[in-house]
C-alpha positions in Angstrom: 124.6 13.8 179.7 125.8 10.2 180.1 128.9 11.4 182.1 126.6 13.5 184.3 124.4 10.5 185.2 127.4 8.2 185.7 129.2 10.6 188.2 126.0 11.2 190.3 125.1 7.5 190.3 128.7 6.4 191.2 128.8 8.8 194.2 125.2 8.7 195.4 124.3 5.0 194.8 127.7 3.2 195.1 129.4 5.6 197.5 132.5 6.2 195.4 134.8 8.9 196.4 135.5 12.0 194.3 139.1 11.1 193.8 138.2 7.6 192.5 135.5 9.0 190.1 138.0 11.5 188.8 140.5 8.7 188.1 137.9 6.6 186.3 136.4 9.4 184.2 139.4 11.6 183.6 137.5 14.7 184.8 139.0 17.1 187.4 137.8 17.0 191.0 136.3 20.5 190.6 134.2 19.3 187.6 133.0 16.4 189.6 132.1 18.6 192.5 130.1 20.9 190.2 128.2 17.9 188.9 127.3 16.7 192.4 126.2 20.2 193.5 123.7 21.0 190.8 121.5 20.1 187.8 122.8 19.5 184.4 122.8 22.8 182.4 124.8 21.9 179.3 127.9 23.6 178.0 128.4 27.3 178.5 128.0 29.1 175.1 130.9 31.1 173.8 130.7 34.8 174.5 132.5 35.6 171.3 132.9 33.6 168.1 136.5 33.5 166.9 137.3 34.0 163.3 140.9 32.9 162.9 141.1 33.3 159.1 138.5 36.2 158.7 139.8 38.1 161.7 142.1 40.5 159.9 139.3 41.5 157.6 136.5 42.2 160.1 137.1 46.0 160.3 137.0 46.2 156.5 133.7 44.4 156.3 132.2 46.6 159.1 133.3 49.7 157.2 131.6 48.6 154.0 128.4 47.8 155.9 128.4 51.2 157.7 128.8 53.0 154.4 125.8 51.1 153.1 123.5 53.0 155.5 124.0 56.0 153.2 123.4 54.0 150.0 120.1 53.1 148.2 118.6 49.9 149.6 118.8 48.0 146.4 122.5 48.8 146.0 123.9 47.6 149.3 126.4 44.8 150.0 125.1 41.2 150.1 127.2 38.5 151.8 128.1 37.1 148.4 129.3 40.5 147.2 131.4 41.0 150.4 133.0 37.6 149.8 133.7 38.5 146.2 135.3 41.8 147.1 137.5 40.2 149.8 138.8 37.7 147.2 139.4 40.3 144.5 140.7 43.2 146.5 142.3 41.6 149.5 143.3 38.0 148.4 141.1 36.4 151.1 141.6 32.6 151.2 138.7 31.7 153.6 135.4 30.0 153.0 132.2 31.8 151.9 130.1 30.3 154.6 132.3 32.0 157.2 131.8 35.4 155.5 128.1 34.8 155.3 127.8 34.0 159.1 129.8 37.1 160.0 127.9 39.4 157.6 124.6 38.2 159.0 125.7 39.0 162.6 127.3 42.3 161.6 124.2 43.6 159.8 122.1 42.9 162.9 124.7 44.6 165.1 125.0 47.6 162.9 121.3 47.9 162.0 121.8 47.5 158.3 119.0 45.8 156.5 117.6 44.2 159.6 114.4 42.2 158.9 111.2 43.9 160.0 108.5 42.5 162.2 104.9 43.5 161.6 102.0 44.0 164.0 99.0 41.7 163.4 96.0 43.9 162.5 92.3 43.4 162.9 90.7 46.3 160.9 87.3 47.7 161.7 84.4 46.9 159.3 83.7 49.6 156.7 86.3 52.1 157.9 89.5 51.8 155.8 90.1 51.2 152.1 93.4 51.2 150.2 94.3 52.5 146.8 97.3 51.8 144.6 98.5 51.7 140.9 100.3 48.8 139.1 101.3 48.3 135.6 100.6 45.4 133.1 100.4 44.6 129.4 97.4 43.6 127.3 96.8 43.1 123.6 94.1 45.5 122.5 93.0 45.5 118.9 96.0 43.3 118.0 98.6 45.7 119.6 100.5 45.0 122.8 99.8 47.9 125.1 101.2 49.1 128.4 98.4 49.8 130.8 98.0 51.1 134.4 96.1 49.0 136.8 93.9 50.9 139.3 93.3 48.9 142.5 91.0 49.7 145.4 90.7 47.2 148.3 88.8 47.0 151.6 91.1 46.3 154.5 88.3 44.5 156.5 86.6 42.2 153.9 89.4 42.0 151.3 86.8 42.8 148.5 88.5 44.6 145.7 88.0 46.5 142.5 90.4 46.5 139.6 90.3 48.5 136.3 92.8 49.3 133.6 93.6 52.8 132.3 96.1 54.1 129.7 97.7 56.4 132.2 97.9 57.4 135.9 96.7 61.0 135.4 94.4 62.7 137.8 91.2 62.2 135.7 92.0 58.4 135.7 92.5 58.5 139.4 89.1 60.2 139.9 87.4 57.9 137.5 88.8 54.8 139.2 87.5 56.1 142.6 84.0 56.9 141.2 83.7 53.5 139.6 85.1 51.8 142.7 82.6 53.6 145.0 79.8 52.3 142.7 81.2 48.8 142.8 81.4 48.8 146.7 78.0 50.5 147.0 79.5 53.2 149.2 82.5 55.3 150.2 85.2 54.3 152.7 85.5 56.9 155.4 89.3 56.6 155.2 91.4 55.8 152.1 95.1 55.0 152.4 97.6 56.0 149.6 101.2 56.3 148.6 102.3 59.9 148.1 100.7 60.2 144.6 101.7 63.4 142.7 98.1 63.5 141.4 96.9 63.9 145.0 99.9 65.4 147.0 101.4 68.7 146.0 104.1 68.7 148.7 105.1 66.4 151.6 105.6 68.2 154.9 107.0 66.9 158.2 105.3 63.8 159.6 101.9 63.1 158.1 101.2 66.6 157.0 100.6 67.1 153.3 99.7 69.9 150.9 97.1 68.4 148.6 96.5 69.2 145.0 93.6 71.6 144.7 91.5 69.3 142.4 92.0 66.3 144.6 91.1 68.3 147.7 87.8 69.2 146.0 87.2 65.6 145.0 87.8 64.1 148.5 85.7 67.0 150.0 82.8 66.0 147.6 82.8 62.4 148.7 83.7 63.2 152.3 86.5 60.7 152.9 89.7 61.3 154.8 92.9 60.5 152.9 95.9 59.0 154.8 99.3 58.9 153.1 102.0 56.4 153.8 105.5 57.4 155.0 108.1 57.6 152.3 109.3 54.2 151.2 106.9 52.4 153.5 104.5 50.7 151.1 103.8 48.0 153.7 101.6 50.5 155.5 99.0 49.6 152.8 100.2 46.0 152.4 96.8 44.6 151.4 96.5 46.6 148.2 100.2 46.1 147.5 99.5 42.4 147.5 96.4 43.0 145.4 98.4 44.6 142.6 100.6 41.4 142.3 97.6 39.1 142.7 95.6 40.8 139.9 98.6 40.8 137.6 99.3 37.1 138.2 95.7 35.9 138.1 93.7 38.3 135.9 96.5 39.3 133.4 98.1 35.8 132.8 98.2 34.8 130.1 98.4 38.3 128.6 94.7 39.1 127.9 93.5 39.8 124.4 90.5 42.2 123.8 89.1 44.3 121.1 89.2 47.4 123.2 90.1 48.7 126.7 86.4 48.7 127.6 86.0 45.0 126.7 89.1 44.2 128.9 87.6 46.1 131.8 84.4 44.2 131.5 86.3 41.0 131.9 88.2 42.4 134.9 84.9 43.4 136.6 83.6 39.8 136.3 86.9 38.6 137.9 86.4 41.0 140.8 82.8 39.8 141.3 83.9 36.2 141.2 86.5 36.9 143.9 83.6 37.4 146.4 83.4 33.7 146.9 87.1 33.5 147.9 88.0 32.7 151.5 91.2 34.5 152.7 93.6 32.4 154.7 92.9 32.8 158.5 89.4 34.1 158.0 86.2 32.2 158.9 84.0 33.7 156.3 84.1 34.4 152.5 84.9 37.9 151.1 81.2 38.5 150.3 80.0 37.4 153.7 82.5 39.9 155.4 81.4 42.6 152.9 77.7 42.2 153.8 78.7 43.1 157.4 80.9 45.9 156.1 78.7 47.8 153.6 76.3 49.1 156.2 79.2 51.2 157.6 80.2 52.8 154.4 79.3 56.4 153.5 76.5 56.9 151.0 77.4 57.9 147.4 76.2 61.4 146.4 73.2 61.3 144.0 75.1 63.4 141.4 78.6 62.0 140.5 81.6 64.3 140.6 82.1 66.2 137.3 85.3 64.5 136.2 86.0 66.8 133.2 88.6 69.4 132.3 88.0 72.3 129.9 90.3 74.3 127.8 90.3 76.8 124.9 92.0 76.3 121.6 92.2 77.5 118.0 91.9 75.4 114.9 95.1 75.6 112.9 95.8 75.4 109.1 95.6 71.6 109.2 92.0 71.7 110.7 93.3 70.4 114.0 93.2 71.6 117.6 96.3 70.9 119.8 95.1 69.5 123.1 97.6 68.2 125.7 100.4 68.0 123.1 98.3 66.0 120.6 96.2 67.0 117.6 92.5 66.4 117.0 90.7 67.1 113.8 87.6 69.2 113.2 85.6 69.8 110.0 87.7 71.8 107.6 85.1 74.6 107.4 86.1 75.6 111.0 89.6 76.4 110.1 91.2 79.2 112.2 88.1 79.4 114.5 88.4 79.6 118.3 86.9 76.6 120.0 86.2 75.1 123.4 87.5 71.7 124.4 86.1 69.3 127.0 88.5 66.5 128.1 87.1 63.4 129.6 89.1 60.5 130.9 88.7 58.6 127.6 87.2 61.2 125.1 88.0 64.7 123.8 85.0 66.8 122.6 85.4 70.0 120.7 82.7 72.7 120.7 82.1 75.9 118.7 79.4 78.2 120.0 77.8 75.5 122.1 77.6 73.1 119.2 79.7 69.9 119.3 81.7 69.7 116.1 84.0 66.8 116.9 84.5 63.9 119.3 87.6 61.8 119.5 89.0 58.9 121.5 91.6 60.6 123.8 95.3 60.1 122.9 98.0 59.8 125.5 101.6 60.7 124.8 103.0 63.5 122.6 102.7 64.5 118.9 100.0 62.0 118.0 97.2 62.8 115.5 93.6 61.8 115.7 92.1 62.5 112.2 88.5 61.7 111.2 88.1 61.1 107.5 84.7 63.0 107.3 86.5 66.2 108.3 88.7 66.2 105.2 86.9 64.4 102.4 85.2 67.6 101.0 88.7 69.2 100.9 90.3 66.2 99.2 87.5 66.2 96.6 88.5 69.7 95.7 92.2 68.8 95.6 92.3 65.2 94.3 96.0 65.3 93.7 96.5 65.3 97.5 94.6 62.0 97.8 97.5 59.6 97.8 99.6 61.6 100.3 96.9 62.9 102.7 97.6 61.7 106.2 94.0 60.9 106.9 93.8 58.6 103.8 97.1 56.9 104.6 95.9 56.2 108.1 92.5 54.9 107.0 93.5 53.0 103.8 95.2 50.0 105.4 91.8 49.2 107.1 89.7 49.4 104.0 88.0 46.3 102.7 89.5 45.1 99.4 86.3 46.0 97.5 87.0 49.8 97.9 90.5 49.3 96.3 88.8 47.5 93.4 86.2 50.3 93.1 88.9 53.0 93.1 90.8 51.2 90.3 87.6 50.8 88.3 86.6 54.5 88.6 90.1 55.6 87.5 90.0 53.3 84.5 86.6 54.5 83.4 86.8 58.2 84.3 90.5 59.0 84.3 92.7 59.4 87.4 91.5 62.8 88.6 87.8 62.4 88.0 87.9 58.8 89.3 89.4 59.9 92.6 86.8 62.7 92.9 84.0 60.2 92.3 85.6 57.7 94.7 85.7 60.3 97.4 82.0 60.7 97.0 81.6 57.1 97.9 83.8 57.6 101.0 81.5 60.4 102.1 78.7 57.9 102.4 80.4 56.5 105.6 79.3 59.6 107.4 75.6 58.8 107.2 75.4 55.0 106.5 76.6 51.8 108.1 79.9 50.4 106.9 78.5 47.0 106.2 75.7 48.5 104.0 78.2 50.6 102.0 80.5 47.7 101.4 77.6 45.4 100.3 76.4 48.1 97.9 80.0 48.5 96.5 80.2 44.7 96.0 76.9 44.8 94.2 77.9 47.7 92.0 81.2 46.0 91.1 79.4 42.7 90.1 76.9 44.7 88.0 79.6 46.5 86.1 78.7 50.0 87.5 81.4 52.6 87.2 80.2 55.7 89.1 79.3 56.8 92.6 75.7 57.4 91.6 75.2 53.7 91.0 76.6 52.9 94.5 74.3 55.5 96.1 71.3 54.2 94.2 72.0 50.6 95.3 72.6 51.8 98.9 69.4 53.8 99.1 67.2 51.0 97.8 69.0 48.4 99.9 68.3 50.4 103.1 64.6 50.5 102.0 64.6 46.7 102.0 63.9 46.4 98.3 64.9 43.3 96.4 68.0 43.3 94.3 67.4 40.1 92.5 66.1 42.0 89.4 69.1 44.4 89.4 71.6 41.5 90.0 70.1 39.5 87.0 69.2 42.4 84.7 71.1 40.7 81.8 68.8 37.6 82.0 65.5 39.5 82.0 63.1 39.0 79.0 62.7 41.9 76.6 59.7 44.2 77.2 56.4 43.6 75.3 56.1 46.8 73.1 52.5 46.0 72.0 51.3 46.9 75.5 52.2 50.5 74.8 50.0 50.5 71.7 47.1 49.2 73.6 47.5 52.0 76.2 47.6 54.6 73.4 44.4 53.2 71.8 42.6 53.2 75.1 43.4 56.9 75.5 
């Protein structure tokens, strides 16, 4: 720029000739004439960048990048990998920065991994919602458990609903929708999804889909229109994709500890409600303020919720269990070999015989798991006391017993012998069917401190304790004064 100014000033102001200026500056006459004719436009950029060291390898790099078009996206060449291969396979001696610059230009030219540009959106109020699943871990009842995170989000207001489930099955999907609709106070006319197998049976050309029959009934019941993303295009529902990560980072860090899944979901619900005061970047109003405008556009929720249950038939086997969805659930042993009906809810399994509910279990997920309720087997164990130690239901229950039960079992066996002691102890276990665990354990402690050695004493103490009668006299029976026998004589004389 200084040379440009000097040449024009020397010629225009001081009247120097072109030949003289060329001699003073060292520039050619043609260059000086160009400066005098027009404005300064800088240096002309190179049409092509030379690569003197990398040049012999350019075709090799281009071939690798072209082949990447047919490879999975996560297994394509990076610039670092190209540089590494050139060194290992072709004894390349150039710099890595040169390789990086060329690979960046070549990827753009060949259309490999080109960065995407997105269209700014301004969604309509109360029209579209987004649904997605994530995964997370929580400690439930002291056990680290893998859970599935159901997420539903409004595209307009950003208000969201999050709930954990043990699986991504269709019943869990439906339950998440039903609870989500209740949370939002209405149904979004349009819901956007990935191509979930619980919703989509087959993907056709374009946006056409063959839906799963049950899902088609569900969306028809709530009257929303599903819209499914193109394959591998999760950004088409980018809001809920971001919500999955947000919920995992903010609601599940540190790893939450809860007694049960229901307790965990109560905490998540409070987090979702608190998010209503959040202000999303670039928005003028809070999430709840936008939602107030939105909710009047939502479809109303049907008065009767969708019946989200599955039914199946089964037969009780020789172990007094019914195999349901590759897992076993116990029934009372008296129903052995009977045909029964099973109702599967998202979190419970209920077993019926002739219209009567005979068992209810927490639903298991996975394969070859057993849910055995002790009351279903205690009568059978009392008849076969030798099976007590090895019975699966006892082995599952025993680690959770209070220590007083172990002491009671030992005392019964000492006083009555091993077989009779076990039978009598099983009679105490049967009390759990009709009485509260705390009351039974309190009665057992009282019986042990009083030196009682049979189930009848425990039953007697329990019955009187539930009647709110005082135990002070029973607890201190050894310190009571002797009875006054003369009273009986007086009574006899009066008669």
